[in-house]
C-alpha positions, 0 to 999 in steps of 0.5 A: 191198316188197309188191304193187308196181304199174307207173306208170299215169295217174290222174285225180281231177276238179277240182270246187269245187262243194263249196268255200264261200267267205266274204268275211270275219269280222265281229261278225255272222258266221253260225256256223250257216251254216259248221257246216251246210256242214261237215255237208254235207261242204263245205270252207269258205274264209274270206278276209280273217281277221285273225290276232287272230280265228282262235282265236275263229273255230275255238273257236266252230265247235268248240263248235257241233260238239261238238268244244271239248274235242278242240280244247283237248286237241290244242292242248295237245299241240301241242309234245309231240313237238318237231316243232310250236310254238304259234302262237296258243292253238289254232293250231300250226306245220306240220311242217317240210319238206325241199327239194322235199318235197311233202306227200302228201294225208292226214287228219291223225293217225291212227285212234288220235287220231281228229281230226274237224276240221282247219283251216289259216290262212295267214300268208305264201305267197310261194314258187313252189309250195305250192299246197294240194290237197284230196281228197274221200274217195269214200264209195262206194269201200269195197271198195278199203280192204281193200287199204289199210294203216295203220301202227300199233303193236299190243300183244302181251300174254303170259300176264297179265291187265293191271290197269286202271292198266297199260292206262291207262299203256299208252294214255298211253305208247304210244297203244295201246288194249287190248284193241282194239289187241291184235295181229291174226292178219292184221297184217303185222309190221314189227318188235318191241320191249319195252315197259316191262312184261315182259308187254307187247311192242310191235309195229309192223305194217301193219293193215287200216283200220277205219271211224271215227265222224264226228261231223260227218256222224254216220256211220261212214266210212273216213279216209285217215290220215297213218299210211296215205298216207305209207307206200304208195308208190302214194300218192307215185306218184299225187300226183306225177302229179297235180301234174305234169298240173297244172303244179305239180310242182317237179323237183329240179335234176340229180335222178335219177327215184328221188330226184325221186319219193321227195323224200327220204322214207325210208318210201316203199318199205315198202308198195305197195297197188296202190290209185290215187287215182281209186279213193280220191277223187271230187274234188279242190279246188286252192287257193293260199292267200293271207295271211289265208285261213282254211280248214276241213274235216271231217278224215275225209272230206277229205284235204290235201296240198301241192305242192312249191317251188323252195328259196329262191323265198319263204316259206310260213307256215301254221298248223293247228288240230285238233279 
């Protein structure tokens, strides 16, 4: 494990000033006001939305932001990897979780997928936990991002100029854009494997994060991707501490400290960045989603995480859409 830090107190202030709450969805719904709120980096929560209206609602918002094709693309691939299922035209199930498992704050996807907008719709939430924690990236904290790493796959090309067709196939098969995703000198190699081409090796690495363009804000920003947060042990440390401070952490009965903190994640120990949440985030919004709540945000500037709950305490059914 790299750069391990000691446990320490962490504080991200609760601040709902960036939360815009709308009472419901109707024929006169003001889509322009919603997109303007997103452009002001607000989180939008629409209460009392019928399940039959969620696809129309997200489609109209995505169209106004120039993200319709991205919405349709992500919806089309919802079931490809087998861990999600379609729940409506654009909404899919969230990942299955283990007992007591918390979901770390993260921006959905990776730098390759470049998801701009994320929305959640609550069907049911009767557990004794399952609170949603949204954290707003501090865009003045550029200096700390050089200490973070994203787990990605790089390509190492050996003694050949690849054809356009081979580059396109590599992108489709392995989610590698060449030459941009070629192995870099400062990448920290985790493992290597062979591809279907003798001239290309696949290299699993920890790479320095790069800014990505936010279509909503019209500027380049850093995003705290899932491919970053879930491999950083300091992320587990800080989120668990924040939940404990808020009385939201459900401790597994009879678990050791190690078992409690890892929540069954085998990937937890591969990297320790030394970066704390109070360096990365300037505010948080804690919400317990209720049935028929529809929430959306800029996926690049807001992360979403979920507290754990006691097994058997109830059911939590939430659907997600991405664009």
